[in-house]
C-alpha positions in Angstrom: 44.5 57.0 95.1 47.8 57.7 93.4 48.5 54.0 93.1 45.0 53.4 91.5 45.6 56.2 89.0 49.0 54.8 88.2 47.6 51.3 87.6 44.8 52.8 85.4 47.4 54.7 83.3 49.6 51.6 82.9 46.6 49.5 81.9 45.5 52.0 79.3 49.0 52.3 77.9 49.3 48.5 77.7 46.0 48.3 75.8 47.1 50.9 73.3 50.4 49.2 72.7 48.5 45.9 72.2 46.2 47.4 69.6 49.0 49.1 67.7 51.3 46.0 67.5 48.9 43.1 67.6 48.7 40.9 64.4 45.1 41.9 63.9 45.9 45.6 63.8 48.8 45.1 61.4 46.8 42.9 59.1 44.1 45.5 58.7 46.8 48.0 57.5 48.7 45.6 55.3 45.7 44.2 53.5 44.8 47.7 52.1 48.3 48.4 50.8 50.3 45.2 50.5 50.0 44.5 46.8 52.8 43.8 44.3 52.5 43.9 40.5 55.1 42.0 38.4 55.3 41.5 34.6 55.9 37.8 34.6 55.7 37.1 30.9 56.2 39.0 27.7 55.4 37.4 24.3 58.4 37.6 22.0 56.0 37.7 19.0 53.2 40.0 20.0 55.0 42.0 22.8 51.8 41.5 24.9 52.5 41.3 28.7 51.2 39.2 31.5 51.0 41.0 34.9 50.8 39.1 38.1 49.0 41.1 40.8 49.6 39.5 44.2 48.2 40.3 47.7 48.3 38.5 51.0 45.1 36.6 50.0 45.0 36.4 46.2 46.9 36.1 43.0 45.4 37.5 39.7 46.6 37.7 36.2 45.9 40.5 33.7 47.1 40.5 30.1 47.9 43.9 28.6 48.2 44.2 24.8 50.7 46.4 23.0 49.1 49.8 22.5 47.3 50.6 19.2 47.9 54.2 18.1 45.7 55.8 15.5 45.6 59.2 13.8 42.0 58.5 12.6 39.2 60.5 14.3 37.4 57.3 15.1 38.5 53.8 15.6 35.0 52.3 15.9 36.0 49.7 13.3 37.7 47.9 16.2 34.6 47.9 18.3 32.5 44.9 19.0 29.4 44.7 16.7 27.3 44.2 19.7 27.9 47.8 20.9 24.8 49.9 20.1 25.0 52.3 17.2 24.2 55.4 19.3 27.3 54.7 21.4 29.4 54.5 18.3 28.1 57.8 17.0 28.8 59.4 20.4 32.3 58.0 20.4 32.9 59.3 16.9 31.7 62.8 17.8 34.0 62.9 20.8 37.1 62.0 18.7 36.6 64.6 16.0 39.9 66.2 16.7 42.0 63.5 18.1 45.0 61.1 18.0 44.2 58.2 20.3 46.0 55.3 21.9 44.0 52.2 22.7 45.3 49.4 25.0 43.3 46.1 25.2 43.4 44.1 28.3 42.0 40.7 29.5 41.6 39.0 32.8 42.9 35.4 33.1 42.0 32.7 35.5 45.7 31.5 35.8 49.1 32.0 34.4 48.7 29.3 31.7 45.6 31.0 30.3 47.2 34.4 30.5 50.2 33.2 28.4 47.9 31.8 25.7 46.1 35.2 25.6 49.3 37.1 25.4 50.4 35.1 22.3 47.4 36.3 20.4 46.8 39.8 18.8 43.3 41.2 19.2 42.5 41.2 15.4 39.3 42.2 13.7 37.8 40.7 10.6 35.4 42.9 8.5 32.5 40.8 7.3 30.2 43.5 5.8 29.9 47.3 6.0 29.0 48.3 9.5 29.6 44.9 11.1 32.7 43.2 12.5 33.4 39.8 14.0 36.2 39.0 16.4 38.6 36.6 14.9 40.4 36.0 18.2 37.3 35.1 20.3 38.7 31.6 20.5 41.8 33.1 22.0 40.0 34.6 25.1 40.2 38.2 24.1 36.9 40.0 25.1 38.0 43.3 23.7 37.9 45.5 26.8 40.2 48.4 26.5 41.3 51.8 27.8 42.2 54.6 25.5 43.3 58.2 25.8 42.7 61.0 23.3 42.6 64.8 23.1 39.5 66.7 21.9 38.7 70.4 22.2 41.9 71.0 24.1 41.1 68.4 26.8 42.6 65.0 27.5 40.0 62.3 27.7 40.1 58.7 29.0 37.6 56.2 27.5 37.2 52.8 29.2 35.2 50.1 27.5 34.4 46.8 29.3 32.8 44.0 27.4 29.8 42.2 28.8 32.0 39.2 29.7 34.4 41.4 31.7 31.5 43.4 33.3 30.2 40.0 34.6 33.7 39.1 35.8 34.1 42.4 37.8 30.6 42.0 39.2 31.5 38.6 40.5 35.0 39.7 41.8 33.9 42.8 43.7 35.6 46.1 44.3 38.9 44.5 44.9 39.3 44.4 41.1 40.0 48.2 41.2 43.5 47.7 42.6 44.1 44.7 40.4 43.3 46.5 37.2 45.1 49.7 38.3 48.2 47.7 39.2 48.3 45.9 35.8 47.9 49.2 33.8 50.5 51.0 35.8 53.0 48.1 35.7 53.0 48.1 31.9 53.2 51.9 31.6 49.7 52.4 30.2 48.9 55.1 32.7 50.6 56.7 35.8 49.8 55.3 39.2 47.8 58.4 40.2 45.6 58.1 37.1 45.3 54.3 37.2 43.8 54.1 40.7 41.2 56.7 39.8 40.2 55.2 36.5 40.0 51.6 37.8 38.1 52.7 40.9 35.5 54.6 38.8 35.0 51.6 36.4 34.6 49.2 39.3 32.0 51.4 41.1 30.1 52.1 37.9 29.6 48.3 37.4 29.1 47.1 41.0 27.2 50.0 42.5 25.4 51.6 39.5 25.0 48.8 37.0 21.5 49.6 35.9 22.3 53.3 35.2 25.7 52.9 33.6 25.8 49.7 31.4 24.7 49.6 27.8 21.7 47.4 26.8 24.0 44.6 25.8 25.6 44.6 29.3 28.9 46.3 28.3 30.2 49.5 29.8 31.5 52.8 28.3 32.9 55.5 30.5 34.3 58.8 29.4 36.4 61.0 31.8 38.2 64.3 31.3 41.5 64.4 32.9 40.6 67.7 34.6 37.5 66.2 36.1 39.5 63.5 38.0 40.8 63.8 41.5 44.4 62.9 40.7 46.5 63.4 43.8 48.6 60.4 44.5 48.8 56.7 44.0 46.6 55.8 47.0 42.8 56.2 47.4 41.5 56.7 51.0 38.1 55.5 52.2 35.5 58.1 51.3 37.8 59.9 48.9 36.4 61.6 45.8 37.6 60.0 42.5 36.0 62.3 40.0 33.3 62.8 37.4 32.5 60.4 34.6 29.8 59.9 31.9 28.5 56.5 31.0 27.5 55.5 27.5 23.9 55.8 28.6 24.3 59.5 29.3 24.5 58.9 33.0 26.8 61.5 34.7 28.1 60.7 38.2 30.5 62.0 40.7 32.2 58.9 42.2 33.5 58.5 45.7 35.3 55.5 47.0 33.0 53.9 49.7 34.0 54.9 53.2 33.1 51.4 54.3 35.8 49.9 52.1 39.5 49.8 52.8 41.7 52.1 50.7 43.8 50.8 47.9 46.9 51.9 45.9 49.8 51.1 43.8 
């Protein structure tokens, strides 16, 4: 009997060691955390940066423009004319006491395209009162951005994603959260703890709650107060609460990272 028990104990121990050190078990852990973010190109003229976000299975490129800082209460003049007027009015009301910093970003299919985007400045041409056209559309900018501002004593984050980038995120999936967060953090736009939460909420709003959160033209506006975000560290666990956010449609939601998805971090 003692020999049988000893054999069982040895067998169980061997199985545990196999699970802990087998390539399959290691791959599961590494895929959720093994990501590197590197600024691989900086335009001498525009100072825009190209960030390469690399994992074991993919390489993505995100272009981060030099921040635009404004003391004006509203910088709606830099918004796409396709954004509906009620969202512009809401944005203006929110910024009635603010100084804001806006950073445009763009997803690129490869390094060559990313460099071309980086050489261009997201410029606006005013055609007529109340309407704008994008002079750099030919240069791949789709005018998605993240901005921070203070209002009523609170720090806010506003994320705008163009219809083109909403479609890109829908096609890419939730993995885009770590890609976008990595690019924003690598260029100093936000801290790692803030970046993983903001990118996670934006990704979930598009992929899981598209019909509730997106504007009629297919774009996305999300407003988040810093105090309403679950900012703990630079890694998000499966099932972890990210925080509360309001979409441009007026849809409020408390976002949780899906328990069925691997965690992600910077």
